[in-house]
Phi, psi and omega in degrees: 000150182220050183282353178086351178254158177300136183253147181233130174282125184252345176200146179226135177228109176285145178209093181064236181265017177227165176230146169258132180237143167247140182228150176220141174248017182084351181233331181218160179235135175235153166238138180219157174245128181230150174282168178302330181278001178094354179288140185276127174276314174200159172214148180214144177275131184283314179231156175295159179306146178102351179260101180292127180182179178202153173275131180256339180201146176227153177205159169265128183277184183299338180265004180081013179266156183272121177246144180219147174237155180192190180229149176219156185205156175270346187234024173069013176263358175056028182240355189286316187219142172257155178213162175224134176229158181222134183231151169294122185293337182270332186243339185083003179290138176293134179255000000 
């Protein structure tokens, strides 16, 4: 991500020789897949800019797809809304 704000990793999920990371800069949320050497396989923005939020947990479901849960808010207290998203673990495409 290159949003220009400090980024924070909010969840990590190891999977073989890759890791899934969720990141937030307080303005946007990304999920990415990286190799052990740090090279990026894919990255995708979860919500458009301006949606304060963070991913709190990720898992691979029974179909091998990446599922994530988190919180988002309009006023930075992270308590207003919960969400769940699901991505193709190999491509990062939203399912």
